[in-house]
C-alpha positions as CSV (number, residue, x, y, z in Angstrom):
1,X,0.0,0.0,0.1
2,X,2.8,2.5,0.8
3,X,4.5,1.8,-2.4
4,X,1.1,2.5,-4.2
5,X,0.7,5.9,-2.4
6,X,4.6,6.7,-3.3
7,X,3.7,6.1,-6.9
8,X,0.0,7.5,-7.3
9,X,0.4,10.7,-4.9
10,X,-2.8,11.5,-3.1
11,X,-5.6,9.0,-3.8
12,X,-8.8,7.7,-2.1
13,X,-8.9,5.0,0.1
14,X,-10.8,2.5,-2.7
15,X,-8.2,3.4,-5.3
16,X,-5.5,2.2,-2.7
17,X,-7.6,-1.0,-2.5
18,X,-7.7,-1.2,-6.4
19,X,-4.1,-0.5,-7.0
20,X,-2.7,-2.4,-4.2
21,X,-5.0,-5.2,-4.9
22,X,-6.4,-5.3,-1.5
23,X,-9.4,-6.2,-0.4
24,X,-11.8,-3.1,0.6
25,X,-12.7,-4.7,4.0
26,X,-9.0,-4.7,4.6
27,X,-7.8,-1.5,3.1
28,X,-8.6,0.7,6.1
29,X,-6.9,-1.5,8.8
30,X,-3.7,-1.2,6.4
31,X,-3.7,2.7,6.1
32,X,-4.3,3.1,9.8
33,X,-0.9,0.9,10.1
34,X,0.7,3.0,8.1
35,X,-0.6,6.3,9.7
36,X,0.6,4.9,13.0
37,X,4.2,4.2,11.6
38,X,4.0,7.7,10.2
39,X,4.5,6.7,6.7
40,X,1.3,7.9,5.5
41,X,-1.4,11.0,6.3
42,X,-5.3,10.1,6.2
43,X,-7.8,12.7,5.6
44,X,-10.7,12.9,8.0
45,X,-12.9,14.0,5.3
46,X,-14.9,11.7,2.9
47,X,-14.1,10.2,0.7
48,X,-10.9,9.3,2.9
49,X,-8.0,10.4,0.8
50,X,-4.3,9.2,1.7
51,X,-0.8,10.8,1.0
52,X,2.4,8.9,1.4
53,X,5.1,10.7,3.5
54,X,8.0,11.0,1.5
55,X,10.6,8.0,2.1
56,X,13.7,10.4,2.9
57,X,11.3,11.7,5.8
58,X,9.9,8.8,6.8
59,X,12.8,6.6,7.2
60,X,15.3,9.2,8.1
61,X,15.0,8.8,11.5
62,X,15.0,4.9,11.5
63,X,18.0,4.9,9.2
64,X,20.1,7.2,11.6
65,X,18.9,5.3,14.6
66,X,20.3,2.1,12.9
67,X,23.4,3.6,12.0
68,X,23.9,5.0,15.7
69,X,23.4,1.1,16.7
70,X,25.9,-0.1,14.2
71,X,28.6,2.4,15.2
72,X,28.3,1.6,18.8
73,X,28.7,-1.9,18.0
74,X,31.7,-1.2,16.1
75,X,33.1,0.8,18.8
76,X,32.3,-2.2,21.4
77,X,33.8,-4.9,19.1
78,X,37.1,-2.4,18.8
79,X,37.4,-2.0,22.4
80,X,37.0,-5.8,23.1
81,X,39.5,-6.4,20.2
82,X,41.9,-4.2,22.0
83,X,41.7,-6.0,25.3
84,X,42.1,-9.1,24.0
85,X,45.3,-8.0,22.1
86,X,46.7,-6.3,25.1
87,X,45.9,-9.2,27.1
88,X,47.8,-11.5,24.8
89,X,50.6,-8.9,24.7
90,X,50.7,-9.1,28.6
91,X,51.0,-13.1,28.4
92,X,53.9,-12.7,25.6
93,X,51.6,-13.9,23.0
94,X,50.8,-12.1,19.6
95,X,48.5,-13.3,17.0
96,X,49.8,-14.0,13.2
97,X,47.7,-14.5,10.5
98,X,48.1,-16.8,7.1
99,X,46.2,-17.6,4.0
100,X,45.3,-21.1,3.0
101,X,45.4,-21.8,-1.1
102,X,43.5,-24.6,-2.8
103,X,45.7,-26.5,-5.5
104,X,44.6,-24.6,-8.2
105,X,45.4,-21.2,-7.1
106,X,49.0,-22.1,-6.1
107,X,50.5,-21.6,-9.4
108,X,49.2,-18.0,-9.9
109,X,50.2,-17.2,-6.1
110,X,53.5,-18.3,-7.1
111,X,53.8,-16.3,-10.2
112,X,52.9,-13.5,-8.3
113,X,55.2,-13.9,-5.2
114,X,58.1,-14.7,-7.7
115,X,57.4,-11.6,-9.7
116,X,57.5,-9.5,-6.3
117,X,60.7,-10.7,-5.0
118,X,63.2,-8.0,-4.5
119,X,66.4,-9.6,-3.5
120,X,66.2,-13.6,-3.0
121,X,64.1,-16.7,-3.8
122,X,65.2,-20.0,-2.0
123,X,63.6,-23.1,-2.4
124,X,63.5,-26.6,-1.4
125,X,61.2,-28.8,-3.6
126,X,60.4,-32.4,-4.3
127,X,58.9,-33.5,-7.6
128,X,55.8,-31.8,-6.9
129,X,57.3,-28.5,-5.8
130,X,59.7,-28.8,-9.0
131,X,56.7,-29.4,-11.3
132,X,54.9,-25.7,-10.0
133,X,58.0,-24.1,-10.4
134,X,58.7,-25.3,-13.5
135,X,55.7,-23.9,-14.8
136,X,57.0,-20.5,-13.6
137,X,59.7,-20.3,-16.0
138,X,59.1,-16.9,-17.3
139,X,58.7,-15.5,-14.1
140,X,62.3,-17.0,-13.0
141,X,63.9,-15.6,-16.0
142,X,62.4,-12.1,-15.3
143,X,63.7,-12.1,-11.8
144,X,67.2,-13.5,-12.8
145,X,67.5,-10.7,-15.2
146,X,67.2,-8.3,-12.3
147,X,70.1,-10.2,-10.6
148,X,68.1,-11.8,-7.7
149,X,69.8,-14.7,-5.9
150,X,67.7,-17.7,-6.7
151,X,68.5,-21.0,-5.2
152,X,66.9,-24.4,-5.4
153,X,67.5,-27.6,-3.3
154,X,66.1,-31.0,-5.0
155,X,66.3,-34.4,-4.4
156,X,68.4,-36.7,-6.7
157,X,65.5,-38.4,-7.7
158,X,64.4,-35.5,-10.0
159,X,67.9,-34.4,-11.7
160,X,67.3,-34.9,-15.4
161,X,63.4,-34.9,-15.3
162,X,61.4,-32.9,-17.3
163,X,60.4,-30.3,-14.8
164,X,64.3,-30.2,-13.6
165,X,65.4,-29.4,-17.4
166,X,62.6,-26.7,-17.5
167,X,64.4,-24.7,-14.9
168,X,66.4,-21.8,-16.6
169,X,69.8,-21.2,-16.2
170,X,71.0,-19.0,-13.4
171,X,69.3,-20.9,-11.0
172,X,71.8,-22.0,-8.6
173,X,70.8,-25.9,-8.0
174,X,72.0,-28.3,-5.4
175,X,70.9,-31.6,-4.1
176,X,70.1,-33.1,-0.7
177,X,67.0,-35.0,0.9
178,X,64.0,-32.6,0.9
179,X,61.2,-33.0,3.4
180,X,59.0,-30.2,2.4
181,X,58.2,-27.8,-0.5
182,X,59.1,-24.5,1.1
183,X,59.5,-21.2,-1.1
184,X,61.3,-18.0,0.8
185,X,61.1,-15.0,-0.8
186,X,63.4,-12.3,0.6
187,X,63.7,-14.1,3.8
188,X,60.3,-12.7,5.0
189,X,57.5,-14.4,2.9
190,X,57.0,-18.1,2.8
191,X,55.1,-20.3,0.4
192,X,54.5,-23.9,1.7
193,X,53.0,-26.6,-0.3
194,X,51.6,-29.8,0.7
195,X,52.9,-32.6,-1.4
196,X,49.9,-34.9,-0.6
197,X,47.1,-32.6,-1.8
198,X,48.9,-29.4,-3.4
199,X,47.2,-27.0,-1.2
200,X,49.4,-24.6,0.3
201,X,50.0,-21.8,3.0
202,X,51.0,-18.6,3.0
203,X,53.0,-16.6,5.4
204,X,53.8,-12.9,5.3
205,X,56.1,-10.9,7.5
206,X,56.3,-13.9,10.1
207,X,59.7,-12.8,11.6
208,X,59.9,-16.2,13.8
209,X,59.0,-18.7,11.2
210,X,60.6,-16.8,8.4
211,X,64.2,-16.7,10.0
212,X,63.9,-20.3,11.3
213,X,63.1,-21.3,7.6
214,X,65.8,-19.1,6.0
215,X,68.4,-20.5,8.6
216,X,67.3,-24.0,7.9
217,X,67.5,-23.3,4.1
218,X,71.2,-22.0,4.4
219,X,72.2,-25.0,6.5
220,X,70.6,-27.3,4.0
221,X,72.4,-25.5,1.2
222,X,75.9,-25.7,2.7
223,X,75.6,-29.5,3.1
224,X,73.8,-30.0,-0.2
225,X,75.5,-31.6,-3.1
226,X,76.8,-29.5,-5.8
227,X,75.4,-30.8,-9.2
228,X,76.5,-28.4,-12.1
229,X,78.0,-30.7,-14.1
230,X,74.8,-33.4,-14.1
231,X,72.5,-30.9,-15.8
232,X,73.0,-32.4,-19.2
233,X,73.2,-36.0,-18.2
234,X,70.2,-38.1,-18.6
235,X,68.2,-39.1,-15.4
236,X,69.6,-42.5,-15.1
237,X,73.2,-41.3,-15.4
238,X,72.7,-38.4,-13.1
239,X,71.4,-40.8,-10.6
240,X,74.4,-42.9,-10.8
241,X,76.8,-40.3,-10.5
242,X,75.0,-38.9,-7.4
243,X,75.2,-42.7,-6.1
244,X,79.0,-42.9,-6.6
245,X,79.5,-39.6,-5.1
246,X,77.2,-40.5,-1.8
247,X,79.5,-43.9,-1.6
248,X,82.5,-41.9,-1.7
249,X,81.4,-39.5,0.8
250,X,80.2,-42.2,3.0
251,X,82.8,-44.4,3.0
252,X,85.7,-43.3,0.6
253,X,87.7,-41.7,3.5
254,X,87.7,-45.1,5.4
255,X,88.6,-47.2,2.5
256,X,91.4,-44.6,1.5
257,X,92.9,-44.6,5.2
258,X,92.7,-48.7,5.0
259,X,95.0,-48.9,1.9
260,X,97.4,-46.5,3.0
261,X,97.9,-48.5,6.3
262,X,98.3,-51.6,4.5
263,X,101.2,-50.0,2.6
264,X,99.5,-49.7,-0.7
265,X,101.1,-47.1,-3.2
266,X,97.9,-45.9,-4.4
267,X,94.1,-45.9,-3.3
268,X,92.1,-48.0,-6.1
269,X,88.6,-46.5,-5.7
270,X,87.6,-48.6,-9.0
271,X,87.7,-51.6,-6.4
272,X,86.0,-49.8,-3.9
273,X,83.4,-48.7,-6.0
274,X,83.0,-52.2,-7.6
275,X,82.8,-53.8,-4.1
276,X,80.1,-51.2,-3.3
277,X,77.9,-52.5,-6.3
278,X,79.2,-49.8,-9.1
279,X,80.7,-50.9,-12.0
């Protein structure tokens, strides 16, 4: 009925019933309710004429009342939040946030984070993480042209794979056992990918976590195997060479010392490798 009055202007009660499709027996109670709510004015003369009060006048007070309530609620919530944060700080605790990404959004977020890097990108990646990184070749080339320090640690099993060969020259690569897919940008931003389902978590500006991951990466990098000469080999050749290197690293010194102590003029590593199953 109120919409009818706004549309038609001042009209009789019977016209309101007609245009609003109300039964004549119900139109008067409806108009009285509108008048009680200060939405309409009803004349005392006959025929009864009705006029709508303009919406800006009818609802202005109600709108301002609701705005005041919302403002008061926002103020209350802000105060409660400050009290909560102050309490956590007093207990030595501070809340930090991170973002979850579904597997479909990880490649795009990876490209964005690579593009936004300013000084360094340090990565530990298994076959899953390496395949995502290989799809970001253009972004990697871009940051390499800006002389960023890009380092990558991968397990021996991925050397020579298609994803491995798709990593552009200029990325420094070493090999070690990799237990997580962790991408560290400028030592401040982290992207960690779950190799079981491809989902990831993004951490930004988390001082403790980023510092710990950066130190862990540097330790892994120092102990990792240099594989510069393996990049052109096939996967099987690279795996065989890495196997030889690992055997020598683990047992070569003991074999050499044993040979010297037995007054041998030279150390026959060929014999040592043969005994170790390398022919």
